[in-house]
DSSP file (Angstrom, degrees, kcal/mol; ACC not computed):
  #  RESIDUE AA STRUCTURE BP1 BP2  ACC     N-H-->O    O-->H-N    N-H-->O    O-->H-N    TCO  KAPPA ALPHA  PHI   PSI    X-CA   Y-CA   Z-CA
    1    1 A X              0   0    0      0, 0.0    25,-2.6     0, 0.0     2,-0.4   0.000 360.0 360.0 360.0 148.5   79.6   87.2   67.6
    2    2 A X  E     -ab  26  72A   0     69,-2.2    71,-3.2    23,-0.2     2,-0.7  -0.995 360.0-159.3-126.1 131.6   81.8   86.9   70.7
    3    3 A X  E     -ab  27  73A   0     23,-3.2    25,-2.5    -2,-0.4     2,-0.5  -0.928  18.3-178.5-108.7 105.8   83.4   89.7   72.5
    4    4 A X  E     +ab  28  74A   0     69,-2.8    71,-2.7    -2,-0.7     2,-0.3  -0.920  12.0 164.8-109.3 122.5   86.3   88.1   74.5
    5    5 A X  E     -ab  29  75A   0     23,-2.2    25,-3.7    -2,-0.5     2,-0.4  -0.960  33.1-150.3-143.2 156.4   88.3   90.5   76.6
    6    6 A X        +     0   0    0     69,-2.0     2,-0.4    -2,-0.3    71,-0.3  -0.994  23.3 178.0-122.2 131.1   90.7   90.8   79.5
    7    7 A X        +     0   0    0     23,-0.4    -2,-0.0    -2,-0.4    69,-0.0  -0.987  18.8 173.2-139.8 128.0   90.6   93.9   81.7
    8    8 A X  S    S+     0   0    0     -2,-0.4    -1,-0.1    30,-0.0    68,-0.0   0.864  89.2  22.1 -95.1 -48.6   92.7   94.7   84.7
    9    9 A X  S    S-     0   0    0     31,-0.0    -2,-0.0     0, 0.0    31,-0.0   0.566 110.3-103.8 -98.6 -10.1   91.6   98.3   85.5
   10   10 A X  S  > S+     0   0    0      0, 0.0     4,-2.0     0, 0.0     5,-0.1   0.234  93.8 107.2 105.9 -12.8   88.3   98.3   83.8
   11   11 A X  H  > S+     0   0    0      2,-0.2     4,-1.8     1,-0.2     5,-0.2   0.933  83.1  43.8 -65.0 -46.3   89.3  100.3   80.7
   12   12 A X  H  > S+     0   0    0      1,-0.2     4,-2.6     2,-0.2    -1,-0.2   0.881 111.8  54.6 -68.2 -36.5   89.2   97.4   78.3
   13   13 A X  H  > S+     0   0    0      2,-0.2     4,-2.5     1,-0.2    -1,-0.2   0.904 105.5  54.6 -59.1 -41.4   85.9   96.2   79.8
   14   14 A X  H  X S+     0   0    0     -4,-2.0     4,-1.7     2,-0.2    -2,-0.2   0.925 110.3  44.2 -59.1 -46.8   84.5   99.7   79.1
   15   15 A X  H  X S+     0   0    0     -4,-1.8     4,-2.5     2,-0.2    -1,-0.2   0.903 111.1  54.7 -66.1 -41.1   85.4   99.4   75.4
   16   16 A X  H  X S+     0   0    0     -4,-2.6     4,-2.8     1,-0.2    -2,-0.2   0.910 108.4  49.3 -58.1 -42.3   84.0   95.8   75.3
   17   17 A X  H  X S+     0   0    0     -4,-2.5     4,-2.3     2,-0.2    -1,-0.2   0.862 108.9  52.6 -66.1 -35.6   80.7   97.1   76.6
   18   18 A X  H  X S+     0   0    0     -4,-1.7     4,-0.8     2,-0.2    -2,-0.2   0.918 112.0  45.4 -65.3 -42.7   80.6   99.9   74.1
   19   19 A X  H >X S+     0   0    0     -4,-2.5     4,-2.7     1,-0.2     3,-1.3   0.950 112.7  50.8 -63.2 -48.8   81.2   97.3   71.3
   20   20 A X  H 3X S+     0   0    0     -4,-2.8     4,-2.2     1,-0.3    -2,-0.2   0.875 104.0  58.7 -57.9 -39.4   78.6   95.0   72.7
   21   21 A X  H 3< S+     0   0    0     -4,-2.3    -1,-0.3     1,-0.2    -2,-0.2   0.744 115.4  35.9 -62.5 -23.0   76.1   97.8   72.9
   22   22 A X  H << S+     0   0    0     -3,-1.3    -2,-0.2    -4,-0.8    -1,-0.2   0.819 132.5  21.2 -98.9 -37.8   76.4   98.3   69.2
   23   23 A X  H  < S-     0   0    0     -4,-2.7    -3,-0.2     1,-0.2    -2,-0.2   0.552  87.1-153.9-112.9  -9.6   76.8   94.8   67.7
   24   24 A X     <  +     0   0    0     -4,-2.2    -1,-0.2    -5,-0.4     2,-0.1  -0.372  37.4 126.3  71.9-150.6   75.4   92.5   70.4
   25   25 A X        -     0   0    0    -23,-0.1     2,-0.3    -2,-0.1   -23,-0.2  -0.429  67.2 -45.2  90.9-169.3   76.6   89.0   70.7
   26   26 A X  E     -a    2   0A   0    -25,-2.6   -23,-3.2    -2,-0.1     2,-0.4  -0.726  47.6-150.3 -99.1 149.9   78.0   87.2   73.7
   27   27 A X  E     +a    3   0A   0     -2,-0.3     2,-0.4   -25,-0.2   -23,-0.2  -0.980  14.1 178.7-121.5 133.5   80.6   88.7   76.1
   28   28 A X  E     -a    4   0A   0    -25,-2.5   -23,-2.2    -2,-0.4     2,-0.6  -0.994  18.3-146.4-132.5 127.4   83.2   86.7   78.1
   29   29 A X  E     -a    5   0A   0     -2,-0.4     2,-0.5   -25,-0.2   -23,-0.2  -0.826  18.3-133.8 -92.6 125.3   85.8   88.2   80.4
   30   30 A X        +     0   0    0    -25,-3.7   -23,-0.4    -2,-0.6     2,-0.3  -0.663  33.1 176.4 -77.7 123.7   89.0   86.3   80.4
   31   31 A X        -     0   0    0     -2,-0.5    29,-3.4   -25,-0.1    30,-0.9  -0.922  24.4-127.5-128.4 154.7   90.2   85.8   84.0
   32   32 A X  B     -E   59   0B   0     -2,-0.3    27,-0.3    27,-0.3     3,-0.1  -0.704  20.1-123.8 -99.1 154.6   93.1   84.0   85.5
   33   33 A X  S    S+     0   0    0     25,-2.5     2,-0.7    -2,-0.3    26,-0.1   0.926 110.3  44.5 -59.9 -45.9   92.8   81.4   88.3
   34   34 A X  S    S-     0   0    0     24,-0.4    -1,-0.2    -3,-0.0    -2,-0.1  -0.902  99.5-130.6-100.3 112.3   95.2   83.5   90.4
   35   35 A X        -     0   0    0     -2,-0.7     2,-0.1     1,-0.1     3,-0.1  -0.197  20.9-108.2 -62.4 152.1   94.1   87.1   90.0
   36   36 A X        -     0   0    0      1,-0.1    -1,-0.1    -4,-0.1     7,-0.1  -0.452  44.1 -91.1 -73.8 153.0   96.6   89.8   89.1
   37   37 A X        -     0   0    0      1,-0.1    -1,-0.1    -2,-0.1     6,-0.1  -0.305  25.2-137.2 -61.8 149.3   97.6   92.2   91.9
   38   38 A X  S    S+     0   0    0     -3,-0.1     2,-0.1     4,-0.1    -1,-0.1   0.835  79.0  95.9 -75.6 -33.2   95.5   95.4   92.1
   39   39 A X  S  > S-     0   0    0      1,-0.1     4,-2.4     2,-0.1     5,-0.2  -0.393  74.6-139.3 -63.4 129.0   98.6   97.6   92.6
   40   40 A X  H  > S+     0   0    0      1,-0.2     4,-2.4     2,-0.2     5,-0.2   0.926  99.8  46.8 -57.4 -51.5   99.7   99.1   89.3
   41   41 A X  H  > S+     0   0    0      1,-0.2     4,-2.2     2,-0.2    -1,-0.2   0.887 112.5  51.0 -61.5 -38.7  103.5   98.6   89.8
   42   42 A X  H  > S+     0   0    0      2,-0.2     4,-2.3     1,-0.2    -1,-0.2   0.907 111.5  46.6 -65.6 -41.7  103.0   95.1   91.0
   43   43 A X  H  X S+     0   0    0     -4,-2.4     4,-2.8     2,-0.2    -2,-0.2   0.884 110.9  52.7 -69.6 -36.7  100.9   94.1   88.0
   44   44 A X  H  X S+     0   0    0     -4,-2.4     4,-2.1    -5,-0.2    -2,-0.2   0.926 111.3  46.6 -62.5 -44.4  103.4   95.7   85.6
   45   45 A X  H  X S+     0   0    0     -4,-2.2     4,-2.3     2,-0.2    -2,-0.2   0.907 113.3  48.6 -64.6 -41.8  106.3   93.8   87.2
   46   46 A X  H  X S+     0   0    0     -4,-2.3     4,-2.7     2,-0.2    -2,-0.2   0.925 110.3  51.1 -64.6 -44.0  104.3   90.5   87.1
   47   47 A X  H  X S+     0   0    0     -4,-2.8     4,-2.0     1,-0.2    -1,-0.2   0.895 110.9  48.9 -60.6 -40.4  103.3   91.1   83.4
   48   48 A X  H  X S+     0   0    0     -4,-2.1     4,-2.6     2,-0.2    -1,-0.2   0.921 111.1  49.4 -65.8 -43.6  107.0   91.7   82.5
   49   49 A X  H  X S+     0   0    0     -4,-2.3     4,-2.2     1,-0.2    -2,-0.2   0.919 109.0  53.2 -60.6 -43.8  108.1   88.5   84.4
   50   50 A X  H  <>S+     0   0    0     -4,-2.7     5,-2.8     1,-0.2     4,-0.3   0.916 111.4  45.9 -59.6 -43.1  105.4   86.5   82.6
   51   51 A X  H ><5S+     0   0    0     -4,-2.0     3,-1.4     1,-0.2    -2,-0.2   0.942 111.6  50.6 -64.7 -46.4  106.6   87.7   79.2
   52   52 A X  H 3<5S+     0   0    0     -4,-2.6    -1,-0.2     1,-0.3    -2,-0.2   0.842 116.7  41.6 -60.3 -33.5  110.3   87.1   80.0
   53   53 A X  T 3<5S-     0   0    0     -4,-2.2    -1,-0.3    -5,-0.2    -2,-0.2   0.365 106.4-125.8 -94.3   3.9  109.5   83.6   81.2
   54   54 A X  T < 5 -     0   0    0     -3,-1.4    -3,-0.2    -4,-0.3    -4,-0.1   0.897  47.5-174.4  49.7  43.5  107.0   82.9   78.3
   55   55 A X      < -     0   0    0     -5,-2.8     2,-0.4    -6,-0.2    -1,-0.1  -0.223  28.4-152.3 -69.8 155.8  104.5   82.0   81.0
   56   56 A X        -     0   0    0     -3,-0.1    30,-0.1    32,-0.1     3,-0.1  -0.774  18.9-151.5-127.4  85.0  101.1   80.6   80.4
   57   57 A X        -     0   0    0     -2,-0.4     2,-0.2     1,-0.1    32,-0.1  -0.269  27.2-104.4 -58.3 140.9   98.9   81.7   83.3
   58   58 A X        -     0   0    0      1,-0.1   -25,-2.5    31,-0.1   -24,-0.4  -0.496  38.0-141.6 -69.3 130.5   96.1   79.3   84.1
   59   59 A X  B     -E   32   0B   0    -27,-0.3   -27,-0.3    -2,-0.2    -1,-0.1  -0.695  14.5-158.5 -98.8 148.8   92.8   80.7   82.9
   60   60 A X        +     0   0    0    -29,-3.4     2,-0.3    -2,-0.3   -28,-0.2   0.673  66.7  90.3 -94.7 -21.4   89.5   80.5   84.7
   61   61 A X        -     0   0    0    -30,-0.9     2,-0.4   -33,-0.0    -2,-0.1  -0.559  55.4-164.0 -83.4 138.6   87.2   81.1   81.7
   62   62 A X        -     0   0    0     -2,-0.3     2,-0.6     2,-0.0    -2,-0.0  -0.901  11.2-146.4-111.8 149.3   85.9   78.3   79.5
   63   63 A X    >   -     0   0    0     -2,-0.4     3,-0.8   -35,-0.0     2,-0.2  -0.828  15.8-155.2-118.2  92.3   84.5   79.1   76.1
   64   64 A X  T 3  S-     0   0    0     -2,-0.6    -2,-0.0     1,-0.2     0, 0.0  -0.438  73.9  -0.6 -67.7 136.5   81.7   76.6   75.4
   65   65 A X  T >   +     0   0    0     -2,-0.2     3,-2.2     1,-0.1     4,-0.3   0.890  68.9 170.4  57.0  48.1   81.0   76.0   71.8
   66   66 A X  G X  S+     0   0    0     -3,-0.8     3,-1.6     1,-0.3    -1,-0.1   0.793  71.6  71.3 -58.9 -25.0   83.6   78.4   70.3
   67   67 A X  G 3  S+     0   0    0      1,-0.3    -1,-0.3     3,-0.0    -2,-0.1   0.684  84.6  67.4 -66.6 -16.2   82.8   76.9   67.0
   68   68 A X  G <  S+     0   0    0     -3,-2.2     2,-0.5     2,-0.0    -1,-0.3   0.654  85.2  85.5 -78.0 -13.7   79.4   78.6   66.9
   69   69 A X    <   -     0   0    0     -3,-1.6     3,-0.1    -4,-0.3    30,-0.1  -0.755  48.8-179.6 -93.7 131.1   81.0   82.1   66.7
   70   70 A X  S    S+     0   0    0     -2,-0.5    30,-2.5     1,-0.2     2,-0.4   0.721  77.0  40.3 -94.1 -27.1   82.0   83.4   63.2
   71   71 A X  E     - c   0 100A   0     28,-0.2   -69,-2.2     2,-0.0     2,-0.5  -0.988  67.0-172.4-127.4 129.6   83.4   86.7   64.5
   72   72 A X  E     -bc   2 101A   0     28,-3.1    30,-2.5    -2,-0.4     2,-0.4  -0.961   9.6-157.0-127.2 115.0   85.5   87.0   67.7
   73   73 A X  E     -bc   3 102A   0    -71,-3.2   -69,-2.8    -2,-0.5     2,-0.5  -0.729  10.5-159.8 -81.7 136.3   86.5   90.4   69.1
   74   74 A X  E     -bc   4 103A   0     28,-2.3    30,-2.4    -2,-0.4     2,-0.4  -0.962  11.3-174.4-122.6 113.3   89.6   90.1   71.3
   75   75 A X  E     +bc   5 104A   0    -71,-2.7   -69,-2.0    -2,-0.5     2,-0.3  -0.870  13.7 145.3-114.8 142.1   90.1   92.9   73.7
   76   76 A X  E     - c   0 105A   0     28,-1.8    30,-1.7    -2,-0.4     2,-0.4  -0.992  47.6-104.1-162.7 156.4   93.1   93.6   76.0
   77   77 A X  E     - c   0 106A   0     -2,-0.3     2,-0.8   -71,-0.3     7,-0.4  -0.745  47.0-110.7 -82.2 142.8   95.3   96.1   77.6
   78   78 A X        -     0   0    0     28,-2.8     2,-0.6    -2,-0.4     5,-0.2  -0.668  39.3-171.8 -75.7 113.1   98.7   96.4   75.9
   79   79 A X  B >   -F   82   0C   0      3,-2.5     3,-1.2    -2,-0.8    28,-0.0  -0.939  68.1 -22.6-111.5 114.5  101.1   94.9   78.4
   80   80 A X  T 3  S-     0   0    0     -2,-0.6    -1,-0.2     1,-0.3     3,-0.1   0.863 129.4 -46.3  54.3  40.5  104.8   95.3   77.5
   81   81 A X  T 3  S+     0   0    0      1,-0.2    33,-3.4    30,-0.1    34,-0.4   0.490 124.7  44.2  90.1   3.5  104.0   95.7   73.9
   82   82 A X  B <  S-F   79   0C   0     -3,-1.2    -3,-2.5    31,-0.2    -1,-0.2  -0.879  95.1 -50.5-157.8-171.1  101.6   92.8   73.3
   83   83 A X        -     0   0    0     -2,-0.3    -5,-0.1    -5,-0.2     5,-0.1  -0.413  67.8 -93.1 -69.5 148.1   98.6   90.9   74.6
   84   84 A X    >>  -     0   0    0     -7,-0.4     3,-2.0     1,-0.1     4,-0.6  -0.311  38.6-110.4 -60.3 148.6   98.6   89.8   78.2
   85   85 A X  H >> S+     0   0    0      1,-0.3     4,-1.8     2,-0.2     3,-0.8   0.760 111.9  71.6 -57.8 -29.6  100.0   86.2   78.6
   86   86 A X  H 3> S+     0   0    0      1,-0.2     4,-2.4     2,-0.2    -1,-0.3   0.832  94.2  57.3 -56.8 -28.0   96.6   84.8   79.6
   87   87 A X  H <> S+     0   0    0     -3,-2.0     4,-3.0     2,-0.2    -1,-0.2   0.840 101.6  54.3 -70.8 -30.9   95.6   85.3   75.9
   88   88 A X  H <X S+     0   0    0     -3,-0.8     4,-1.4    -4,-0.6    -2,-0.2   0.936 109.7  48.6 -62.7 -44.5   98.5   83.1   74.9
   89   89 A X  H  X S+     0   0    0     -4,-1.8     4,-1.1     1,-0.2     3,-0.2   0.950 116.0  43.2 -56.3 -50.9   97.1   80.4   77.2
   90   90 A X  H >X S+     0   0    0     -4,-2.4     4,-2.9     1,-0.2     3,-0.5   0.929 113.6  47.9 -64.8 -48.5   93.6   80.8   75.8
   91   91 A X  H 3< S+     0   0    0     -4,-3.0     5,-0.2     1,-0.3    -1,-0.2   0.676 110.9  51.9 -75.2 -15.4   94.5   80.9   72.1
   92   92 A X  H 3< S+     0   0    0     -4,-1.4    -1,-0.3    -3,-0.2    -2,-0.2   0.704 114.9  44.1 -83.9 -22.1   96.8   77.9   72.3
   93   93 A X  H << S+     0   0    0     -4,-1.1     2,-0.5    -3,-0.5    -2,-0.2   0.856 115.7  46.6 -86.1 -40.2   94.0   76.0   74.0
   94   94 A X  S  < S-     0   0    0     -4,-2.9     2,-0.7    -5,-0.1    -1,-0.2  -0.919  75.3-145.3-111.2 121.2   91.1   77.1   71.6
   95   95 A X        -     0   0    0     -2,-0.5     3,-0.1     1,-0.1    28,-0.1  -0.747   8.3-168.2 -84.1 116.2   91.7   77.0   67.9
   96   96 A X    >   -     0   0    0     -2,-0.7     3,-1.9     1,-0.2    -1,-0.1   0.532  23.9-170.2 -83.0  -4.2   89.8   79.9   66.4
   97   97 A X  T 3   -     0   0    0      1,-0.2    -1,-0.2    29,-0.1    28,-0.2  -0.217  59.2 -21.8  58.1-134.3   90.3   78.3   62.9
   98   98 A X  T 3  S+     0   0    0     28,-0.2    -1,-0.2    -3,-0.1    29,-0.1   0.086  98.7 131.7-100.5  22.3   89.4   80.5   60.0
   99   99 A X    <   -     0   0    0     -3,-1.9    28,-2.4    27,-0.1     2,-0.5  -0.183  68.1 -95.9 -67.0 165.7   87.0   82.8   61.9
  100  100 A X  E     -cd  71 127A   0    -30,-2.5   -28,-3.1    26,-0.2     2,-0.5  -0.764  40.9-164.6 -84.7 125.7   87.2   86.5   61.8
  101  101 A X  E     -cd  72 128A   0     26,-2.5    28,-2.5    -2,-0.5     2,-0.5  -0.948   6.6-172.5-115.0 130.8   89.2   88.0   64.6
  102  102 A X  E     -cd  73 129A   0    -30,-2.5   -28,-2.3    -2,-0.5     2,-0.2  -0.943  11.0-154.1-127.4 109.5   89.0   91.6   65.5
  103  103 A X  E     +c   74   0A   0     26,-0.6    29,-1.6    -2,-0.5     2,-0.3  -0.499  13.8 178.4 -83.1 150.5   91.4   93.0   68.1
  104  104 A X  E     -cd  75 132A   0    -30,-2.4   -28,-1.8    27,-0.2     2,-0.3  -0.977   8.7-178.2-144.7 142.9   90.9   96.0   70.3
  105  105 A X  E     -cd  76 133A   0     27,-2.5    29,-1.9    -2,-0.3     2,-0.4  -0.968  22.7-144.0-142.3 155.2   93.2   97.4   72.9
  106  106 A X  E     +cd  77 134A   0    -30,-1.7   -28,-2.8    -2,-0.3     2,-0.3  -0.880  33.5 153.4-111.0 150.8   93.7  100.0   75.5
  107  107 A X  E     - d   0 135A   0     27,-1.5    29,-3.2    -2,-0.4    30,-0.4  -0.923  48.3-121.5-160.0 176.8   97.1  101.5   76.2
  108  108 A X  S    S-     0   0    0     -2,-0.3    27,-0.1    27,-0.2    -2,-0.0  -0.158  94.2 -38.7-125.8  39.7   98.8  104.6   77.5
  109  109 A X  S    S+     0   0    0     25,-0.1    26,-0.1     2,-0.0    -2,-0.0   0.184 119.2  88.0 133.0 -16.3  100.9  105.4   74.4
  110  110 A X    >   -     0   0    0      1,-0.2     3,-1.2   -32,-0.1    25,-0.0   0.491  65.1-166.4 -92.7  -3.0  102.1  102.1   73.0
  111  111 A X  T 3   -     0   0    0      1,-0.3    -1,-0.2   -33,-0.1   -30,-0.1  -0.238  66.0 -24.0  51.6-134.1   99.1  101.4   70.8
  112  112 A X  T >  S-     0   0    0      1,-0.2     3,-2.5    21,-0.1    -1,-0.3   0.692  78.7-175.6 -81.5 -18.1   99.0   97.8   69.5
  113  113 A X  T <  S-     0   0    0     -3,-1.2     3,-0.2     1,-0.3    -1,-0.2  -0.391  70.2 -32.9  56.3-130.1  102.8   97.3   69.8
  114  114 A X  T 3> S+     0   0    0    -33,-3.4     4,-2.3     1,-0.1    -1,-0.3   0.214 109.9 110.0-103.4  13.3  103.5   93.8   68.4
  115  115 A X  H <> S+     0   0    0     -3,-2.5     4,-2.6   -34,-0.4     5,-0.2   0.859  74.1  53.8 -60.8 -37.2  100.1   92.4   69.6
  116  116 A X  H  > S+     0   0    0     -3,-0.2     4,-2.2     2,-0.2    -1,-0.2   0.900 109.4  48.4 -66.4 -37.7   98.7   92.1   66.1
  117  117 A X  H  > S+     0   0    0     -3,-0.2     4,-1.9     2,-0.2    -2,-0.2   0.905 111.9  49.9 -65.9 -40.4  101.7   90.0   64.9
  118  118 A X  H  X S+     0   0    0     -4,-2.3     4,-2.4     1,-0.2    -2,-0.2   0.894 109.7  51.0 -65.3 -38.5  101.4   87.8   68.0
  119  119 A X  H  X S+     0   0    0     -4,-2.6     4,-2.3     2,-0.2    -2,-0.2   0.904 108.0  52.4 -64.5 -39.9   97.7   87.3   67.3
  120  120 A X  H  < S+     0   0    0     -4,-2.2    -1,-0.2     1,-0.2    -2,-0.2   0.889 111.5  47.0 -61.2 -38.3   98.5   86.4   63.7
  121  121 A X  H >< S+     0   0    0     -4,-1.9     3,-0.6     1,-0.2    -2,-0.2   0.895 116.2  43.5 -70.0 -39.8  101.0   83.8   65.0
  122  122 A X  H 3< S+     0   0    0     -4,-2.4    -2,-0.2     1,-0.3    -1,-0.2   0.745 125.8  33.2 -77.7 -23.7   98.4   82.4   67.6
  123  123 A X  T >< S+     0   0    0     -4,-2.3     3,-1.3    -5,-0.2    -1,-0.3  -0.548  72.9 164.4-127.9  64.2   95.6   82.4   65.1
  124  124 A X  T <  S+     0   0    0     -3,-0.6    -1,-0.1     1,-0.3    -2,-0.1   0.747  75.8  41.3 -63.3 -26.5   97.3   81.6   61.8
  125  125 A X  T 3  S+     0   0    0    -28,-0.2    -1,-0.3     2,-0.1    -5,-0.1   0.550  93.1 107.5 -96.8  -7.5   94.2   80.7   59.8
  126  126 A X  S <  S-     0   0    0     -3,-1.3     2,-0.9    -6,-0.2   -26,-0.2  -0.281  74.3-120.7 -71.4 154.5   92.0   83.5   61.1
  127  127 A X  E     -d  100   0A   0    -28,-2.4   -26,-2.5   -29,-0.1     2,-0.7  -0.870  32.3-155.4 -92.3 107.3   91.0   86.5   59.1
  128  128 A X  E     -d  101   0A   0     -2,-0.9   -26,-0.2   -28,-0.2     2,-0.1  -0.771   8.0-159.4 -93.2 116.0   92.3   89.4   61.2
  129  129 A X  E     -d  102   0A   0    -28,-2.5   -26,-0.6    -2,-0.7     2,-0.1  -0.446  37.1 -74.9 -88.9 166.0   90.5   92.6   60.7
  130  130 A X  E     -     0   0A   0     -2,-0.1    -1,-0.1   -28,-0.1     2,-0.1  -0.380  57.9-139.2 -60.0 131.5   91.8   96.1   61.4
  131  131 A X  E     -     0   0A   0     -2,-0.1     2,-0.4   -29,-0.1   -27,-0.2  -0.213   1.2-122.2 -89.8 179.7   91.7   96.7   65.1
  132  132 A X  E     -d  104   0A   0    -29,-1.6   -27,-2.5    -2,-0.1     2,-0.4  -0.980  24.6-175.7-123.8 134.2   90.8   99.5   67.4
  133  133 A X  E     +d  105   0A   0     -2,-0.4     2,-0.3   -29,-0.2   -27,-0.2  -0.984   6.0 169.3-131.7 145.3   93.1  101.1   69.9
  134  134 A X  E     -d  106   0A   0    -29,-1.9   -27,-1.5    -2,-0.4     2,-0.1  -0.993  41.8 -98.6-150.3 145.7   92.5  103.8   72.5
  135  135 A X  E >   -d  107   0A   0     -2,-0.3     3,-2.0   -29,-0.2     4,-0.5  -0.453  34.1-128.4 -61.5 135.6   94.3  105.3   75.4
  136  136 A X  G >  S+     0   0    0    -29,-3.2     3,-1.3     1,-0.3     4,-0.4   0.857 108.9  60.2 -55.6 -36.8   92.9  103.7   78.6
  137  137 A X  G 3  S+     0   0    0    -30,-0.4    -1,-0.3     1,-0.3     3,-0.1   0.644 110.5  42.3 -67.5 -13.5   92.4  107.2   80.1
  138  138 A X  G X  S+     0   0    0     -3,-2.0     3,-1.0     1,-0.1    -1,-0.3   0.340  83.4 101.7-110.9   3.5   90.1  107.9   77.2
  139  139 A X  G X  S+     0   0    0     -3,-1.3     3,-1.6    -4,-0.5    -2,-0.1   0.871  75.0  59.1 -59.3 -40.1   88.2  104.6   77.1
  140  140 A X  G 3  S+     0   0    0     -4,-0.4     3,-0.3     1,-0.3    -1,-0.3   0.789 112.1  39.4 -62.1 -28.6   85.1  105.9   78.8
  141  141 A X  G <  S+     0   0    0     -3,-1.0     3,-0.3     1,-0.2    -1,-0.3   0.038  87.9 100.3-107.6  26.2   84.5  108.6   76.2
  142  142 A X    <>  +     0   0    0     -3,-1.6     4,-2.9     1,-0.2     3,-0.4   0.387  40.9 107.7 -94.8   3.6   85.4  106.5   73.2
  143  143 A X  H  > S+     0   0    0     -3,-0.3     4,-2.9     1,-0.2     5,-0.2   0.873  80.3  50.9 -54.5 -42.1   81.9  105.6   71.9
  144  144 A X  H  > S+     0   0    0     -3,-0.3     4,-2.1     1,-0.2    -1,-0.2   0.912 114.0  44.3 -61.1 -42.2   82.1  107.9   68.9
  145  145 A X  H  > S+     0   0    0     -3,-0.4     4,-2.3    -4,-0.2    -2,-0.2   0.880 112.5  52.1 -69.6 -37.9   85.5  106.4   67.9
  146  146 A X  H  X S+     0   0    0     -4,-2.9     4,-2.7     2,-0.2    -2,-0.2   0.932 110.2  49.4 -61.4 -45.3   84.3  102.9   68.5
  147  147 A X  H  X S+     0   0    0     -4,-2.9     4,-2.3    -5,-0.2    -2,-0.2   0.918 110.2  49.9 -60.5 -44.7   81.2  103.5   66.3
  148  148 A X  H  X S+     0   0    0     -4,-2.1     4,-2.2     1,-0.2    -1,-0.2   0.910 112.4  48.0 -61.4 -42.0   83.4  105.0   63.5
  149  149 A X  H  X S+     0   0    0     -4,-2.3     4,-2.0     2,-0.2    -2,-0.2   0.921 110.6  50.6 -64.6 -44.5   85.7  101.9   63.7
  150  150 A X  H  X>S+     0   0    0     -4,-2.7     5,-1.8     1,-0.2     6,-1.2   0.871 110.2  50.5 -63.7 -35.8   82.8   99.5   63.6
  151  151 A X  H ><5S+     0   0    0     -4,-2.3     3,-1.0     4,-0.2    -1,-0.2   0.922 108.5  52.7 -64.5 -42.7   81.3  101.3   60.6
  152  152 A X  H 3<5S+     0   0    0     -4,-2.2    -2,-0.2     1,-0.3    -1,-0.2   0.855 109.0  49.2 -61.8 -35.6   84.7  101.0   58.9
  153  153 A X  H 3<5S-     0   0    0     -4,-2.0    -1,-0.3    -5,-0.1    -2,-0.2   0.621 115.3-118.4 -77.7 -12.0   84.8   97.2   59.5
  154  154 A X  T <<5S+     0   0    0     -3,-1.0    -3,-0.2    -4,-0.6    -2,-0.1   0.520  87.2 110.4  87.2   6.5   81.3   96.9   58.1
  155  155 A X  S   <S+     0   0    0     -5,-1.8     2,-0.4    -6,-0.2    -4,-0.2   0.599  74.6  47.5 -90.2 -11.4   79.8   95.7   61.4
  156  156 A X        -     0   0    0     -6,-1.2     2,-0.3    -9,-0.1    -2,-0.2  -0.995  69.5-168.9-131.4 126.7   77.8   98.8   62.1
  157  157 A X              0   0    0     -2,-0.4    -6,-0.0     1,-0.2    -7,-0.0  -0.806 360.0 360.0-112.3 156.2   75.6  100.5   59.5
  158  158 A X              0   0    0     -2,-0.3    -1,-0.2    -7,-0.1    -7,-0.0   0.442 360.0 360.0  94.3 360.0   74.0  103.9   59.7
C-alpha cells in the first residue's frame, strides 16, 4: 500500500498518519518545487489562480516503482472544490492503471466537492473506493472515524 498525500497546514498529514498507523505501507508526501505560501489568504488565492489557469505546478516528489503498489490512498485538502493542482501534475505523470485508489480529504465544509470526479478522470482505469472526508479542524481527533471507514472498505478488521 502507498499513502500519497499533500498537506499544507498539517491536517491531511495527520489523517495520513492515522491511516498509516492502522494499515501500514509506504507514505510519500507530495511537495511542490516552489512551496506554497504559509499565509492562509495567500495560499487560497494561489490555489484559485492555479485552477483558473489549469496550472500544473512542478512537483518535487518522485514515486519509485509505483507499479509495486496495488492500493494507493490519495490524501489532500479540498482546495476550491477539488484536489490541489499538484495532484493533476502527479497523476498525469504517473499512470496508476487499474490499481485501487482510495481518496481522503480534509475540508472546512465543502467535503469532496468534485474531487472524486476529477480523480476518476485522472485515473480512468483505477478502481476508486469510497473515500473519507473530515473537517480539517477535526482531523486530530478523527482516529475513530478513520477506523470505521477502513473497516467499511475492508482494509481493517477487528
